[in-house]
Each structure stands twice: as C-alpha cells, then as structure tokens.
MIPAVO-23982 format. One record per residue (C-alpha): residue in one letter; x, y, z. Coordinates in pm, whole numbers, padded with zeros to 5 digits, always signed. Layout:
BEGIN
aXYZ...
***
This chain:
BEGIN
x+00024+00028+00011x+00277+00249+00089x+00488+00137-00242x+00152+00274-00419x+00103+00552-00245x+00487+00618-00328x+00454+00559-00669x+00118+00812-00727x+00345+01092-00554x+00607+01072-00792x+00409+01021-01095x+00166+01351-01010x+00494+01543-00907x+00640+01450-01228x+00339+01561-01405x+00331+01868-01217x+00679+01917-01286x+00679+01849-01667x+00379+02101-01655x+00564+02391-01494x+00934+02286-01673x+00841+02170-02005x+00488+02313-02101x+00526+02662-01959x+00877+02659-02170x+00669+02656-02473x+00606+02902-02722x+00334+03155-02686x-00017+02919-02817x+00153+02591-02671x+00216+02739-02300x-00106+02780-02197x-00205+02431-02253x-00222+02284-01854x-00161+01878-01867x-00222+01929-01465x-00625+01971-01505x-00592+01752-01837x-00507+01465-01612x-00731+01592-01335x-01028+01574-01559x-00927+01189-01648x-00919+01074-01292x-01236+01267-01187x-01413+01085-01503x-01277+00713-01466x-01197+00677-01080x-01382+00798-00761x-01413+01174-00612x-01127+01074-00329x-00875+00954-00603x-00908+01295-00823x-00861+01513-00470x-00628+01314-00342x-00356+01373-00685x-00549+01731-00738x-00409+01854-00380x-00078+01651-00465x-00030+01831-00782x-00138+02163-00592x+00169+02131-00344x+00389+02042-00575x+00229+02338-00810x+00275+02543-00520x+00620+02462-00448x+00745+02628-00790x+00510+02958-00791x+00552+03295-00691x+00177+03272-00555x+00105+03283-00207x+00136+02971-00067x-00143+02682-00105x-00300+02888-00371x-00279+02629-00628x-00359+02390-00406x-00724+02559-00316x-00786+02637-00641x-00742+02292-00751x-00956+02112-00447x-01255+02388-00497x-01225+02298-00929x-01238+01932-00821x-01509+01951-00621x-01696+02210-00838x-01637+01931-01185x-01740+01651-00928x-02093+01845-00866x-02144+01930-01249x-02073+01551-01357x-02272+01374-01140x-02588+01610-01156x-02571+01701-01476x-02360+01523-01735x-02517+01187-01817x-02224+00987-01938x-01873+00971-02015x-01872+01055-02386x-01653+01305-02582x-01874+01632-02518x-01903+01551-02148x-01540+01565-02115x-01522+01854-02311x-01758+02023-02070x-01569+01928-01782x-01239+01995-01928x-01374+02373-02007x-01544+02385-01705x-01217+02287-01503x-00964+02544-01706x-01234+02851-01610x-01273+02741-01247x-00876+02678-01189x-00801+03018-01377x-01068+03215-01213x-00998+03082-00842x-00638+03055-00862x-00644+03432-01021x-00865+03564-00730x-00687+03383-00454x-00356+03529-00599x-00525+03883-00693x-00727+03879-00318x-00357+03884-00142x-00172+04103-00343x-00473+04310-00250x-00400+04230+00099x-00074+04289+00107x-00103+04641-00086x+00044+04508-00428x-00103+04576-00833x-00315+04368-00919x-00207+04062-01214x-00542+04040-01345x-00537+04324-01625x-00813+04383-01829x-00675+04319-02171x-00732+04160-02502x-00423+03955-02474x-00464+03794-02125x-00805+03686-02288x-00689+03587-02592x-00399+03362-02459x-00653+03244-02208x-00827+03122-02523x-00615+02957-02708x-00536+02777-02397x-00854+02644-02345x-00918+02590-02726x-00572+02357-02682x-00715+02193-02380x-01026+02134-02626x-00857+01985-02894x-00600+01750-02658x-00864+01617-02438x-01036+01455-02740x-00715+01346-02880x-00619+01185-02542x-00993+01125-02504x-01002+00866-02872x-00647+00741-02742x-00751+00621-02424x-01089+00474-02617x-00863+00255-02870x-00679+00114-02637x-00889+00053-02387x-01155-00195-02435x-01343-00104-02089x-01594+00112-02330x-01737-00054-02654x-02001+00208-02911x-02367+00127-02914x-02534+00159-03225x-02901+00152-03190x-02955-00165-03475x-03281-00032-03718x-03536-00335-03748x-03640-00368-04146x-04012-00326-04187x-04070-00549-04470x-04347-00462-04659x-04651-00699-04735x-04712-00705-05115
***
C-alpha cells in the first residue's frame, strides 16, 4: 500500500514538473496548455472523487512549491475546481462521452483560472500590491488559446484512451427493417 502511494506521489510530481518545466517553456500558444487539469479530468471521469482529490491536492502542492504565488493558492483552487467539476459531472452530465469530457475540460479550465487568479489577487490586494489580473485583450486571448488547446488535446487523449482500452464499446441502435407485405 505504501509503495502504491509512493508511486502515485512520484507520478503526480512528475506530471506537475512537466507542466511547469516543459509546457511552460513552449511558445506562446502552446504554453497555455494545462496538462495537470487534463489529467485531473481523466481521474475524475474514470475514478472516484477521493482519488481525484488526492491527485489534485498533490499536484497543487507541487505546483505551489514551484510558483511565486501565495502559498496554497494552486492547491485551494485545484481542490475547489475538482469539487465543482464533480458536482457538474454527477448532476448534469449523463455519461462518459466526448462531449461530457469536453464540457468538464472547459469547466475545469475556467474554474481553475478564475480561482487561482482570484486568490492571487486577493492576497496581493491584502499586501497592497497591484493586481496580476489585467483587463486587456491579450490576457483573454492567451486564455482562449489555452482553452482551445486543452479541448483539442482532451479529444485526442480520449480517443487514444478509447482505442487502447477495451472498457468502452460503441453502442449503435439497430434499426428494424420493415418489410412491406404485397
């Protein structure tokens, strides 16, 4: 059991470090991709809430260790995002289809960005510093690039997962042939 927990800690630390070190160094449009949220949506969609919260809190802690944001900003925003995405998934989304995962991916992207910037800005307001959230079109344009890139890669990863996994089978409705009597 301890080995399994240690393997999970190493794995989510590695995913978060790839997000911070590799994805963050990509060119402008690709650096907005959030690998951490993509993995969390998969864990939320295919596992229980407890597992997704464990991974989200772990990734948030590693994210907080390497960021200049106030301590706990990313952990709190990831945990809140997971709770809200779970509520959306359980109450409004019906199955594990591509559309459900795209809705979850866009919802988690907006929630995570909103809560992380809100926590960072509230703490900077408390410390009498200026806001990091600036109302200009380039900020929102970069976030839209990130959203579209997340949705595109979510659909590719979901199709790859369905191709290599035999857990899901396509269901087609069979039409009955009506033979007219002469």
